C-alpha positions as CSV (number, residue, x, y, z in Angstrom):
1,M,43.8,-15.5,-0.8
2,A,45.6,-17.4,2.0
3,R,43.3,-18.5,4.7
4,D,46.1,-18.8,7.2
5,L,46.8,-15.1,7.3
6,S,45.6,-13.2,10.3
7,S,42.9,-10.6,10.1
8,G,45.5,-7.9,10.6
9,D,47.7,-9.3,7.8
10,L,44.8,-9.5,5.4
11,L,43.7,-6.0,6.4
12,R,47.1,-4.7,5.4
13,Q,47.6,-6.9,2.3
14,V,44.1,-6.4,0.7
15,W,42.9,-3.0,2.0
16,G,46.2,-1.4,2.9
17,F,45.1,-0.4,6.4
18,D,47.5,-0.5,9.3
19,G,44.8,-1.1,11.9
20,F,41.1,-1.6,12.5
21,R,38.7,1.2,13.3
22,P,37.3,1.1,16.9
23,G,35.0,-1.9,17.3
24,Q,35.8,-3.6,14.0
25,Q,38.2,-6.4,15.0
26,E,35.9,-8.1,17.5
27,I,33.2,-8.4,14.9
28,V,35.6,-9.6,12.2
29,E,36.9,-12.4,14.5
30,A,33.4,-13.5,15.5
31,V,32.1,-13.7,11.9
32,A,35.3,-15.5,10.8
33,K,34.7,-18.1,13.5
34,G,31.2,-18.9,12.1
35,R,29.2,-17.2,14.9
36,D,25.7,-15.7,14.2
37,V,26.3,-12.0,14.6
38,L,24.1,-8.9,14.7
39,A,26.2,-5.7,14.5
40,I,24.7,-2.2,14.9
41,M,27.4,0.2,13.7
42,P,27.2,3.9,12.7
43,T,27.2,4.9,9.0
44,G,30.8,5.3,8.1
45,G,31.9,2.9,10.8
46,G,33.3,0.3,8.4
47,K,30.5,-2.3,8.3
48,S,31.4,-3.7,4.9
49,L,34.9,-4.7,6.1
50,C,33.3,-6.7,8.9
51,Y,31.8,-9.2,6.4
52,Q,34.3,-8.9,3.5
53,L,37.5,-9.7,5.6
54,P,36.0,-12.8,7.3
55,A,35.0,-14.1,3.8
56,L,38.7,-14.3,3.0
57,M,39.5,-16.1,6.2
58,R,36.9,-18.9,5.6
59,D,36.5,-21.7,3.1
60,G,33.7,-21.4,0.6
61,V,31.7,-18.5,-0.7
62,T,30.0,-15.7,1.3
63,V,26.8,-14.5,-0.1
64,V,25.9,-10.9,0.7
65,I,22.3,-9.8,0.6
66,S,21.9,-6.1,0.0
67,P,19.1,-3.9,-1.2
68,L,21.5,-1.4,-2.7
69,I,22.5,-1.9,-6.3
70,A,24.9,1.0,-6.3
71,L,26.7,-0.3,-3.2
72,M,27.0,-3.8,-4.6
73,R,28.5,-2.6,-7.8
74,D,30.9,-0.3,-6.0
75,Q,32.0,-3.1,-3.6
76,V,32.5,-5.6,-6.3
77,R,34.6,-3.2,-8.3
78,A,36.7,-2.3,-5.3
79,L,37.2,-6.0,-4.3
80,R,38.2,-6.9,-7.8
81,E,40.7,-4.0,-7.8
82,A,42.1,-5.5,-4.6
83,G,42.4,-9.0,-6.1
84,V,39.3,-10.6,-4.5
85,E,37.1,-12.7,-6.8
86,A,33.6,-11.1,-6.4
87,G,30.5,-10.8,-8.5
88,A,26.9,-9.4,-8.2
89,L,23.5,-10.6,-9.4
90,T,21.2,-7.6,-9.5
91,S,18.5,-6.2,-11.7
92,G,21.0,-3.6,-12.9
93,N,23.2,-6.2,-14.6
94,T,23.4,-6.5,-18.3
95,E,22.8,-10.0,-19.7
96,A,26.6,-10.3,-20.3
97,E,27.4,-9.4,-16.7
98,T,24.9,-11.9,-15.3
99,E,26.3,-14.7,-17.6
100,A,29.8,-13.9,-16.5
101,V,28.8,-14.3,-12.9
102,F,27.2,-17.7,-13.6
103,Q,30.3,-18.9,-15.4
104,A,32.5,-17.7,-12.5
105,I,30.3,-19.6,-10.0
106,A,30.4,-22.8,-12.2
107,A,34.2,-22.5,-12.4
108,G,34.6,-22.0,-8.6
109,Q,36.1,-18.6,-9.1
110,I,33.8,-16.6,-6.8
111,K,34.7,-15.8,-3.2
112,M,32.0,-13.2,-2.5
113,L,28.6,-13.1,-4.3
114,Y,26.4,-10.1,-3.9
115,M,22.7,-10.5,-4.4
116,A,19.5,-8.4,-4.1
117,P,16.8,-9.8,-1.8
118,E,14.3,-9.9,-4.6
119,R,16.4,-12.8,-6.2
120,L,15.4,-15.0,-3.2
121,A,11.9,-15.2,-4.7
122,S,13.3,-17.3,-7.6
123,G,12.9,-21.0,-7.1
124,G,16.4,-21.8,-8.3
125,T,18.3,-19.5,-6.0
126,V,18.9,-22.0,-3.1
127,S,20.2,-24.7,-5.5
128,L,22.4,-22.1,-7.2
129,L,23.9,-21.1,-3.8
130,R,24.4,-24.7,-2.8
131,R,26.3,-25.4,-6.1
132,A,28.4,-22.3,-5.5
133,G,29.5,-23.6,-2.1
134,V,28.1,-20.9,0.1
135,T,29.3,-21.3,3.7
136,A,28.2,-18.0,5.2
137,I,25.5,-15.3,4.7
138,A,26.0,-11.6,5.3
139,V,23.0,-9.3,5.4
140,D,23.5,-5.5,4.9
141,E,20.9,-3.0,5.9
142,A,19.3,-5.6,8.1
143,H,16.7,-3.2,9.4
144,C,14.9,-3.7,6.1
145,I,13.5,-6.9,7.5
146,S,11.5,-5.1,10.2
147,Q,8.1,-3.8,9.5
148,W,8.8,-1.4,12.4
149,G,11.8,-0.1,10.7
150,H,12.0,2.7,8.1
151,D,12.9,0.9,4.9
152,F,10.9,-2.3,5.1
153,R,11.6,-4.7,2.1
154,P,9.2,-7.7,2.0
155,D,11.8,-9.9,0.3
156,Y,14.1,-9.7,3.3
157,L,11.5,-12.0,5.0
158,R,12.9,-14.9,2.9
159,I,16.4,-14.6,4.3
160,G,15.6,-16.6,7.5
161,D,14.4,-19.5,5.3
162,L,17.6,-19.2,3.2
163,K,19.7,-19.5,6.4
164,R,17.8,-22.6,7.5
165,A,18.0,-24.2,4.0
166,L,21.8,-23.7,3.7
167,N,22.4,-24.3,7.4
168,V,25.2,-21.7,7.5
169,P,26.0,-18.9,9.9
170,L,24.6,-15.4,9.3
171,A,26.0,-12.0,10.1
172,A,23.5,-9.0,10.0
173,F,24.6,-5.4,9.8
174,T,22.7,-2.1,10.1
175,A,23.4,1.5,11.1
176,T,19.9,2.2,12.5
177,A,17.9,-0.1,14.6
178,D,16.0,0.8,17.8
179,A,15.2,-1.9,20.4
180,E,11.9,-2.8,18.6
181,T,13.6,-3.2,15.3
182,R,16.5,-5.2,16.8
183,A,14.0,-7.6,18.3
184,E,12.3,-8.2,15.0
185,I,15.7,-8.7,13.2
186,V,16.6,-11.4,15.8
187,S,13.2,-13.1,15.4
188,R,13.0,-13.1,11.6
189,L,16.7,-13.7,10.7
190,F,17.9,-15.9,13.5
191,G,14.6,-17.7,14.4
192,G,14.6,-16.2,17.8
193,A,18.0,-17.7,18.8
194,E,20.2,-14.9,20.2
195,P,23.1,-13.9,18.0
196,L,26.3,-12.4,19.3
197,T,25.3,-8.8,19.3
198,F,27.6,-5.8,18.9
199,L,26.2,-2.3,19.6
200,R,29.0,-0.1,18.4
201,G,27.5,3.3,19.3
202,F,25.7,5.8,17.1
203,D,27.8,8.9,17.7
204,R,29.4,10.6,14.8
205,P,31.1,13.6,16.6
206,N,32.6,15.0,13.4
207,I,29.1,15.8,12.0
208,R,27.6,19.1,13.1
209,L,23.8,19.0,13.6
210,A,21.5,21.9,12.9
211,F,17.8,22.6,12.3
212,Q,16.0,25.7,11.0
213,P,12.3,26.6,10.7
214,K,11.5,27.2,7.0
215,D,11.5,30.9,6.1
216,S,11.9,31.4,2.3
217,P,13.3,27.8,1.9
218,R,14.9,28.4,-1.5
219,R,16.8,31.4,-0.3
220,Q,17.9,29.3,2.8
221,V,19.1,26.5,0.6
222,L,21.0,28.8,-1.8
223,S,22.6,30.7,1.0
224,Y,23.7,27.5,2.7
225,V,25.2,26.1,-0.5
226,A,26.9,29.4,-1.4
227,A,28.8,29.2,1.9
228,R,30.1,25.8,0.9
229,R,31.0,26.4,-2.7
230,G,33.2,23.7,-4.2
231,Q,32.3,21.0,-1.6
232,S,30.4,17.8,-2.5
233,G,27.0,17.7,-0.8
234,I,23.5,16.1,-0.9
235,I,20.2,17.9,-0.7
236,Y,17.3,15.7,0.2
237,C,13.8,16.7,-0.9
238,G,10.4,15.2,-0.1
239,A,9.1,15.2,-3.7
240,R,10.6,14.3,-7.2
241,A,9.5,17.6,-8.8
242,R,11.2,19.6,-6.1
243,T,14.5,17.9,-6.9
244,E,14.3,19.1,-10.5
245,T,13.4,22.7,-9.7
246,L,16.0,23.1,-6.9
247,A,18.8,21.6,-9.0
248,Q,17.9,24.1,-11.8
249,A,18.0,27.0,-9.3
250,L,21.4,25.8,-8.1
251,R,22.8,25.6,-11.6
252,E,21.5,29.1,-12.3
253,A,23.4,30.3,-9.2
254,G,26.6,28.8,-10.6
255,H,26.8,25.5,-8.7
256,P,27.3,22.1,-10.4
257,A,24.1,20.3,-9.5
258,I,22.0,17.3,-10.7
259,A,18.7,15.9,-9.8
260,Y,18.2,12.3,-8.8
261,H,15.0,10.4,-8.1
262,A,13.3,7.1,-8.7
263,G,11.4,8.4,-11.7
264,L,14.6,8.7,-13.7
265,E,15.6,5.9,-16.1
266,A,17.9,3.3,-14.6
267,E,20.8,4.4,-16.9
268,A,20.3,8.1,-15.9
269,R,20.5,7.2,-12.2
270,R,23.6,5.1,-12.8
271,K,25.3,7.9,-14.6
272,A,24.4,10.3,-11.8
273,E,25.9,7.9,-9.2
274,V,29.1,7.5,-11.2
275,R,29.4,11.3,-11.8
276,F,28.9,12.0,-8.1
277,Q,31.6,9.6,-7.1
278,R,34.1,10.9,-9.6
279,E,33.5,14.7,-9.6
280,D,34.7,17.0,-6.9
281,G,32.2,19.6,-5.7
282,L,29.1,18.1,-7.4
283,I,25.8,18.6,-5.6
284,V,23.0,16.0,-5.9
285,V,19.5,17.1,-5.2
286,A,17.6,13.9,-4.5
287,T,14.8,12.0,-2.9
288,I,15.7,9.3,-0.4
289,A,16.4,7.1,-3.4
290,F,19.9,8.5,-3.5
291,G,22.8,7.9,-1.2
292,M,22.2,4.4,0.1
293,G,25.3,2.5,-0.9
294,I,27.2,5.5,-2.3
295,D,30.6,4.9,-0.9
296,K,32.0,8.5,-1.2
297,P,34.0,9.3,1.9
298,D,34.4,13.1,1.4
299,I,30.7,14.3,1.3
300,R,31.1,17.5,3.3
301,W,27.5,18.4,3.9
302,V,23.9,17.1,3.8
303,L,21.0,19.4,3.7
304,H,17.3,18.3,4.2
305,A,15.2,20.8,2.3
306,D,12.1,19.0,3.7
307,L,11.6,17.2,7.0
308,P,12.6,13.5,6.8
309,K,10.1,10.7,7.4
310,S,11.5,9.6,10.8
311,I,14.5,10.0,13.1
312,E,15.9,6.7,11.7
313,N,15.8,8.1,8.2
314,Y,17.4,11.4,9.4
315,Y,20.2,9.6,11.1
316,Q,20.9,7.4,8.1
317,E,20.8,10.3,5.6
318,I,23.1,12.6,7.6
319,G,25.4,9.7,8.1
320,R,26.4,9.9,4.5
321,A,28.5,13.0,5.3
322,G,32.0,12.9,6.6
323,R,32.6,9.2,6.3
324,D,36.3,10.0,6.2
325,G,36.1,11.3,9.7
326,D,36.8,14.9,8.8
327,P,34.4,17.7,9.9
328,A,31.0,17.6,8.0
329,D,27.9,19.8,8.3
330,T,24.2,19.1,8.2
331,L,21.1,21.3,8.2
332,T,17.4,20.3,8.3
333,L,14.7,22.7,7.3
334,Y,11.2,22.1,8.5
335,G,7.8,23.8,8.7
336,P,4.2,23.1,9.6
337,D,3.4,21.9,6.0
338,D,6.2,19.3,6.3
339,I,4.7,17.9,9.5
340,R,1.2,17.8,8.1
341,L,2.5,16.0,5.0
342,R,4.3,13.4,7.0
343,R,1.3,12.9,9.3
344,S,-1.0,12.4,6.3
345,Q,1.5,9.9,4.7
346,I,1.3,7.8,7.8
347,D,-2.5,8.0,8.0
348,E,-3.0,7.2,4.3
349,S,-0.9,4.1,4.5
350,L,-2.5,0.7,4.6
351,A,-0.5,-0.3,7.7
352,E,-2.2,-1.7,10.8
353,P,-3.1,0.9,13.5
354,A,-0.3,-0.3,15.7
355,R,2.2,0.4,13.0
356,K,0.7,3.8,12.3
357,S,0.9,4.6,16.0
358,A,4.6,3.6,16.1
359,D,5.3,5.7,13.0
360,H,3.6,8.7,14.6
361,A,5.8,8.1,17.7
362,R,8.9,8.0,15.5
363,L,7.9,11.3,13.8
364,N,7.3,12.7,17.3
365,A,10.9,11.8,18.1
366,L,12.1,13.7,15.1
367,L,10.0,16.7,16.0
368,G,11.6,16.5,19.5
369,L,15.0,16.7,17.9
370,A,13.9,19.7,15.7
371,E,12.3,21.5,18.7
372,A,15.0,20.5,21.2
373,T,15.9,23.0,23.9
374,G,19.4,21.8,24.5
375,C,22.2,19.7,22.9
376,R,20.8,18.0,19.8
377,R,23.4,15.2,19.8
378,R,22.4,14.2,23.4
379,R,18.7,13.9,22.3
380,L,19.6,12.0,19.1
381,L,21.8,9.5,20.9
382,A,19.2,9.1,23.7
383,Y,16.7,8.0,21.1
384,F,19.0,5.1,20.3
385,G,19.6,4.3,23.9
386,E,23.0,5.9,24.2
387,E,23.9,8.5,26.8
388,L,26.3,11.4,26.1
389,A,28.1,12.5,29.3
390,E,28.2,16.2,28.4
391,D,26.9,18.6,25.7
392,C,28.6,18.0,22.3
393,G,29.6,21.5,21.5
394,N,29.1,20.7,17.8
395,C,25.4,21.5,17.2
396,D,23.6,24.7,16.6
397,L,22.0,24.7,20.0
398,C,25.3,24.2,21.8
399,Q,26.8,27.1,19.8
400,T,23.8,29.4,20.0
401,P,21.4,28.4,22.9
402,P,17.7,29.2,22.1
403,K,15.5,31.4,24.2
404,L,13.3,29.3,26.5
405,F,10.2,29.9,28.6
406,D,8.3,27.9,31.2
407,G,5.5,26.3,29.2
408,T,4.1,24.2,32.0
409,M,0.9,26.1,32.4
410,A,0.2,26.3,28.6
411,V,0.9,22.6,28.3
412,R,-1.5,21.7,31.2
413,K,-4.2,23.8,29.6
414,A,-3.8,22.0,26.3
415,L,-3.8,18.6,27.9
416,S,-6.9,19.5,29.9
417,A,-8.7,20.6,26.7
418,M,-7.8,17.1,25.2
419,L,-9.2,15.3,28.2
420,R,-12.4,17.4,28.5
421,T,-13.2,16.7,24.8
422,G,-12.7,13.0,25.2
423,E,-9.4,12.9,23.3
424,W,-11.5,13.0,20.1
425,F,-10.2,16.1,18.4
426,G,-7.1,17.4,16.6
427,T,-5.0,20.5,17.0
428,G,-7.2,23.0,15.2
429,H,-10.4,22.3,17.2
430,L,-8.4,22.3,20.5
431,I,-6.8,25.7,19.6
432,D,-10.3,27.1,18.9
433,I,-11.4,26.0,22.4
434,L,-8.2,27.4,24.1
435,T,-8.4,30.7,22.3
436,G,-12.2,31.1,22.8
437,T,-13.0,30.9,19.1
438,T,-16.7,30.2,18.7
439,T,-16.9,28.1,15.6
440,E,-20.0,26.1,14.4
441,K,-18.2,22.9,15.4
442,V,-17.4,24.3,18.9
443,R,-21.1,25.4,19.4
444,E,-22.6,22.1,18.1
445,R,-20.6,20.1,20.6
446,G,-21.2,22.5,23.5
447,H,-17.4,23.0,23.8
448,D,-18.0,26.7,24.4
449,Q,-19.4,25.7,27.8
450,L,-16.2,23.9,28.9
451,P,-14.1,25.3,31.7
452,T,-11.1,25.3,29.3
453,F,-12.9,27.5,26.7
454,G,-10.9,30.7,26.3
455,V,-8.3,29.9,29.0
456,G,-5.4,30.3,26.5
457,R,-6.2,33.7,25.0
458,E,-2.7,34.9,26.1
459,H,-1.2,33.0,23.2
460,G,-2.1,33.6,19.5
461,R,-3.0,30.8,17.2
462,G,0.5,30.5,15.7
463,Q,2.0,30.3,19.2
464,W,-0.4,27.5,20.1
465,Q,0.5,25.7,16.9
466,A,4.2,25.8,18.1
467,I,3.2,24.7,21.6
468,F,1.3,21.7,20.3
469,R,4.2,20.9,18.0
470,Q,6.7,20.9,20.9
471,M,4.3,18.9,23.0
472,M,4.3,16.2,20.3
473,G,8.1,16.5,20.1
474,L,8.2,15.8,23.9
475,D,5.8,12.9,23.2
476,L,3.2,14.2,25.6
477,C,0.5,13.6,23.0
478,R,0.2,11.6,19.8
479,P,-2.3,11.5,16.9
480,D,-4.5,8.4,17.2
481,P,-4.8,6.7,13.8
482,E,-8.1,5.1,14.8
483,R,-9.7,8.4,15.7
484,H,-8.6,10.2,12.5
485,G,-5.7,12.0,14.0
486,A,-7.3,13.1,17.3
487,L,-4.7,13.8,19.9
488,H,-4.5,11.5,22.9
489,L,-2.3,11.8,26.0
490,T,0.7,9.6,26.5
491,E,1.9,8.2,29.9
492,A,4.5,11.1,30.0
493,A,1.6,13.7,30.1
494,H,0.0,12.6,33.4
495,P,2.8,13.9,35.7
496,V,2.6,17.2,33.9
497,L,-1.2,17.4,34.5
498,R,-0.7,16.5,38.1
499,G,1.8,19.3,38.6
500,E,4.6,16.9,39.3
501,T,6.7,17.8,36.2
502,S,7.5,21.1,34.6
503,V,7.9,21.7,30.9
504,T,10.4,24.1,29.2
505,L,9.6,25.2,25.7
506,R,11.3,27.3,23.1
507,Q,10.2,30.8,22.1
508,D,9.1,29.8,18.7
509,T,8.4,32.5,16.1
510,T,7.3,30.0,13.4
511,R,3.8,30.7,12.2
512,T,1.6,28.3,10.3
513,K,1.7,29.4,6.6
514,A,-1.0,28.7,4.1
515,A,-0.8,25.1,3.0
516,N,-0.5,24.1,-0.6
517,V,-3.6,23.8,-2.8
518,L,-4.1,20.1,-2.1
519,R,-3.9,20.5,1.7
520,A,-6.1,23.5,1.6
521,Q,-9.0,21.5,0.3
522,V,-10.1,20.7,3.8
523,S,-9.5,22.3,7.2
524,E,-6.6,21.0,9.3
525,E,-9.3,19.4,11.6
526,D,-10.6,17.3,8.7
527,E,-7.3,16.3,7.2
528,P,-6.8,13.0,9.2
529,L,-10.3,11.8,8.2
530,L,-9.5,12.7,4.6
531,S,-6.3,10.7,4.9
532,A,-8.2,7.7,6.3
533,L,-10.8,7.9,3.5
534,K,-7.9,7.9,0.9
535,A,-6.4,4.9,2.6
536,R,-9.7,3.0,2.3
537,R,-10.0,4.2,-1.4
538,R,-6.5,3.0,-2.1
539,A,-7.2,-0.5,-0.6
540,L,-10.4,-0.8,-2.6
541,A,-8.6,0.4,-5.8
542,E,-5.8,-2.1,-5.4
543,A,-8.2,-5.0,-4.8
544,A,-10.1,-4.0,-7.9
545,R,-6.9,-3.2,-9.8
546,V,-8.2,0.2,-10.9
547,P,-6.9,3.7,-10.5
548,A,-8.0,5.3,-7.2
549,Y,-10.2,8.0,-8.9
550,V,-12.3,5.3,-10.4
551,I,-13.6,4.5,-6.9
552,F,-14.2,8.1,-5.9
553,P,-12.4,11.3,-7.0
554,D,-10.7,13.5,-4.5
555,R,-13.5,16.1,-4.3
556,T,-16.0,13.4,-3.3
557,L,-13.7,12.3,-0.4
558,V,-13.2,16.0,0.6
559,E,-17.0,16.4,0.9
560,M,-17.2,13.2,2.9
561,A,-14.6,14.5,5.3
562,E,-16.3,17.8,5.7
563,R,-19.9,16.7,6.0
564,R,-19.2,13.4,7.8
565,P,-22.4,11.5,6.7
566,R,-23.7,9.1,9.4
567,D,-25.8,6.8,7.2
568,L,-26.4,5.8,3.6
569,D,-29.1,8.4,3.1
570,Q,-26.6,11.2,4.0
571,M,-23.9,9.4,2.0
572,A,-26.1,9.4,-1.1
573,R,-26.3,13.2,-1.0
574,I,-22.5,13.5,-1.4
575,V,-21.5,14.7,-4.9
576,G,-20.1,11.8,-6.9
577,V,-21.9,9.0,-4.9
578,G,-24.3,7.5,-7.4
579,A,-26.6,4.6,-6.8
580,R,-24.2,2.0,-8.0
581,K,-21.3,3.3,-6.0
582,L,-23.4,3.8,-3.0
583,E,-24.3,0.1,-3.2
584,R,-20.7,-1.0,-3.8
585,Y,-18.7,1.3,-1.6
586,G,-21.1,3.3,0.7
587,Q,-20.9,1.0,3.7
588,A,-17.0,0.7,3.4
589,F,-16.6,4.5,3.6
590,L,-19.2,4.9,6.3
591,E,-17.2,2.5,8.5
592,V,-14.2,4.9,8.2
593,I,-16.3,7.9,9.1
594,A,-18.8,6.5,11.7
595,G,-17.2,3.3,12.9
596,E,-19.8,0.5,12.5
597,P,-23.0,2.1,11.1
598,A,-26.3,0.2,11.3
599,Q,-26.8,-2.3,8.5
600,M,-29.5,-1.3,6.0
601,H,-31.8,-3.9,4.3
602,P,-31.1,-4.1,0.6
603,A,-34.6,-3.0,-0.3
604,R,-34.1,0.1,1.9
605,R,-30.6,0.7,0.6
606,A,-32.0,0.9,-3.0
607,L,-33.9,4.0,-1.8
608,A,-31.0,5.7,0.0
609,G,-30.8,9.4,-0.4
610,R,-34.3,9.6,-2.0
611,P,-37.6,10.9,-0.6
612,E,-38.9,7.4,-1.0
613,G,-36.3,6.2,1.5
614,A,-37.7,8.5,4.2
615,L,-41.3,7.3,3.4
616,F,-40.1,3.7,3.6
617,D,-38.9,4.4,7.2
618,R,-42.3,6.0,8.1
619,L,-44.2,3.0,6.7
620,I,-41.9,0.5,8.6
621,A,-42.6,2.5,11.8
622,A,-46.4,2.5,11.2
623,Q,-46.3,-1.2,10.5
624,S,-44.3,-1.8,13.7
625,R,-47.0,0.0,15.8
626,L,-49.8,-2.0,14.2
627,Q,-48.1,-5.4,13.9
628,R,-50.5,-6.8,16.7
629,G,-53.4,-4.5,15.8
630,A,-54.4,-1.1,17.3
631,D,-54.9,-2.6,20.7
632,G,-51.9,-5.0,20.6
633,T,-53.9,-8.2,21.0
634,E,-54.4,-9.4,17.5
635,K,-52.4,-12.0,15.6
636,P,-49.1,-10.7,14.3
637,L,-49.1,-9.5,10.7
638,S,-46.6,-7.7,8.6
639,C,-45.7,-6.8,5.0
640,S,-42.6,-7.9,3.2
641,T,-39.8,-5.3,2.7
642,A,-40.4,-5.6,-1.0
643,Q,-44.1,-4.6,-0.6
644,I,-43.1,-1.7,1.6
645,R,-40.5,-0.6,-1.0
646,R,-43.1,-0.7,-3.8
647,I,-45.6,1.3,-1.8
648,A,-42.9,3.9,-1.0
649,E,-42.1,4.2,-4.7
650,A,-45.7,4.2,-6.0
651,R,-47.1,6.5,-3.3
652,P,-50.7,5.3,-3.7
653,D,-53.2,8.0,-2.8
654,S,-56.4,5.9,-2.3
655,L,-57.5,2.6,-0.9
656,D,-58.0,1.2,-4.4
657,A,-54.5,2.2,-5.4
658,L,-53.1,0.6,-2.2
659,A,-55.1,-2.6,-2.9
660,R,-52.8,-3.2,-5.9
661,H,-50.0,-3.9,-3.4
662,L,-51.7,-5.5,-0.3
663,D,-54.2,-8.3,0.3
664,E,-57.4,-7.8,2.2
665,A,-56.1,-8.7,5.6
666,R,-53.2,-6.3,5.4
667,L,-55.4,-3.6,4.0
668,R,-57.7,-3.9,7.0
669,R,-54.6,-3.7,9.4
670,F,-52.4,-1.1,7.7
671,A,-54.4,0.9,5.0
672,D,-55.4,3.9,7.1
673,A,-52.0,4.3,8.7
674,F,-50.1,3.9,5.4
675,L,-52.2,6.4,3.5
676,A,-51.8,8.9,6.4
677,E,-48.0,8.5,6.3
678,I,-48.0,9.0,2.5
679,V,-50.0,12.2,2.8
680,A,-47.7,13.4,5.6
681,A,-44.6,12.7,3.5
682,D,-45.9,14.8,0.7
């Protein structure tokens, strides 16, 4: 390919396009000149062209780092069809394909080399790229380097080292990166040196946005698809099993549909990808494993059968529709169980508290979009720092405005209840207080005496659930990962409490339905603690390289969450906590439940949960009283903890029996008190 051709000439000659899409040409020219570049472009905005075309304008090889095997294969195939020498090294290659790429590199016949980030862990990769004559690096899906992002890939952390080792310019591309994620991309990829940054906007005005509360979800899905018969679409589900059952239901309704998830064999996934690209009107029911890198421009709709993980995931997934610029449709179904599941996934992760808090904030942003009172596109773009001058007219709320009400007083009551309970409780307990429900937990803590007890009786429990959900969507409160999901106020809440800001809410008819069997094992109030206990179990299991149930089964953790033991004695009474497991794991789980419980001497710990333990404590207390004699003037004297333990276990009932454990001096000092405690303990 002639390097002296202009970008416009190459665009026509290789791709057959008469002109660039808005925002492309500046990026192409900057990358071609060897500038370090960070480009944030919407899905469907033509990112791949921005690193492919400059590769043809420069000497040497451009290596493209991408996490998406399907995308790499598609782009290599398309480039070869266009006459560009390209190859890919991925785990999806056959041995013959990999060998052919190595031979092409050795012969100097590669212009663009695609590579998965995992290959950077190989010691020979840098020398291979040097031999290949790499003069530039392009990074696709650059948000994967950020631990604040939504698709973190640890191997992306090696890319900065690769740039420094090869001493070549780097261009990074992504469709979704908030300010926090962009800052981490700059730090990790460019070593903190500011690249030339292009923020090309996030608006995809051809995509219609819509959300619906779940109400017979399968019926909603089938009805939606029936209205779009013959159109290619993607349905995203939160679980693998759900993809299979929903695909089967669609086939039974006469729609061509296949399931796709990470549990399928690699060859089955590959066939599904090829079939989706080639067949018109095929529906793929998938987990988020599908769609990244599927370069199909005429996907007409995307349906989320379950709430996505975050607003970034949502934006990226809906962006797979309408990449040809023609009208496309989206719908997201959501319900209380979805939100509880997403919350628990965050709480059960092994991430640091700061990361968990950020993930809860991202989920709040998505709830804010779901519960929006006005134009959804305005709210979506505002999240990414972009302002829309007027309502879009192409979302469900613009076309059918929702019924609203002034929720200021209700929100102030809820915030007051949080403050008066020390921001230590979740939605369920707060609703009990507001509705004047006298539960055992409310009575134990004296919360039936609070001024806020019963002040919200005008709303039913389901309405309060909707109010709290919308409060989180407005980011007035967030779950605190370090307090097992207890709600705490954000800065935005204080003007509302002071009466300086009003709050408009939607009349929401959604009611909390019965959770599935797993979630119904504990009350909503205890779910965050159960999630935290599962996270600790997972960490211990991974360290020991054993299945999680080997540490403790679910029912043991459920009982811990419900009974909340405060010390090892109480922990020992939990079903499934035997002496050995109490010794090995008791303290670790108590730390989750009670913070930093008092350390227990090993001799006492051996008696935990047994009557002998209580007697041990009584003997220690008696000894403490008599350590300097009855009048406090004698020489200090005490027994060893081993002696105390033996006495507690043997329970001697006479002076002679006690003499088997103590010498004459200790008998004179402690015998009467010890024997009295033994009698009292019986």
